[in-house]
C-alpha positions, 0 to 999 in steps of 0.5 A: 840092348840093340845091335850095334854096327861099331863102324864109324862109316855114316857116323854123325859129325859134330862139326857144325855142332862144334861151330855152333858152340863155339859161336854160342860161347863168343856172344856169352863172352861178349855179353858176360857170365861164367867163362866156358873153363869155369863151366867145365871146371864146375862140370867136373868136380866131384867126377873123377878124373875120368868121369865128367858132368857135361852141360850144354855149354861145356858140350864142345870142350869135354866132348868134341875137342876131347874126342880128337885125343881120347875117345868119350862115352856120352850117356844121355840120362835124366833124374826121373829115369829109373834104368839110367840109374841102373846103367850110370853107376855100371858105365862110371865103375868102367871109366874108372877101371879104364884109367883114362883109355877113355872118359865118361861124360854125363848130360842131364837131358833136362837140365840141357835142353839143347843136348836133349833135343840134340839127342831126338835129332838124332832120331834117339826117343828114349834113355838111357842113351850111349854114344860114342864120340872119337876124333870129332864123329859121333857114333850111337852106341848103347840104348837101354841098361843091362847088366855089367858083364854086357855092357863091359863087353859092349865097349870092349866089342867097340873099341875092338872094332875101332882098332880094327879099322885103324881108328884107335891104336891097337892095345900094346900086348897083354893089356888089358880090354879098354872097359877095364883092367879087372875084366873076367873071361867071357862066360858063354852063357853071358855071351848067348844072352848078350847075342841074344839081347842084341838080337830082339830075342827076350825069350832067348835071353831069360833062358840064359839068364835062368840057366847062370841063375841055375848054376849059381843062384846068387848071381846078383848080376843074372839076377838083374838082366833076369828081372829086366828081360821078364820086365820088358817081357811084360810091358811089351804086350800092354798098353801103358795109358790104358793099364795106368786108367785101368789100375785108377778104375780097379783099385781093388784088382791087384792084377790091374795095380801089378800091370800099373806098376810095371809101366811106372817101372819102365817110365822111371816112376820107380817110387810110384811103382813101389807104393802102388804094390805096397798099397796093394799088399796093405788093401788085400788078403789071401792070393791077392795080398801074395801075388802083389808082394811077390810082384815088389820082390821081383821089382827089387831085383831091377835096383841094387840091393843098397837103392834106398827106394828099395830100402824104403819099399821094404819098410813099406812092405813090413808095414804092410804085411804086420 
């Protein structure tokens, strides 16, 4: 996640977006169809009181207007985006823990092209992307996925900055941080990893996560953080199109298949990446087979252990090996 200045100075004013949305709703009401309130209720169904699905039609009511009374974090995501599926559950968990101190609004950019286009107009080119909306002002907040401790810390820092500017009231004495009532004490090494990520220092973040795992090899959050950093380090030296084409041209080259699987992972094509490596294991032998197997296991660390895609790929790997 890149460094962010959490000041609202220079933030995007959603007033024009709000006015345009109101006109659109008026035209829709004149032409028939479901009223905004009905669409809003449908979007909120199943999301719990602090997590709401937002559409092109309900963004004004659910985000802009609601932000006048409570901060709203807007999670822009898509079904094909693997990192989105890592970040989304973390945000939902923290929103539930916060108990209404802030609201999480989720936007599927594929199902809501107007909001997807609006995100691009803000200069955002990739997802997951999270924006904070306070008093009708939109502040770009987070880009990319990260383990829960880093996300929790970033949200706490956001609200601390907003309180210091007088935009939000001070938290009552003894109240837990905004991200959730169960926030643990900050781990200095996790803080070091977060700071390194904010600086874009992937090597520093990798070293910090490795120290955490040296002390506690079972720390799943550190495993996921390290896996994300390792993937980023590998992919930044690749030409994605060339890597994918080379894998097509050299089906027996295990290293080419490994590189292509990394490209597919960062683009959200998780099943394709897993299937590619299972196929490489099935077709190869000796050191090549072991390299493909180990790389597949390392990619599993990017997802929660109970992710059904991991379970499916594990079954495929077992079949390929035996």
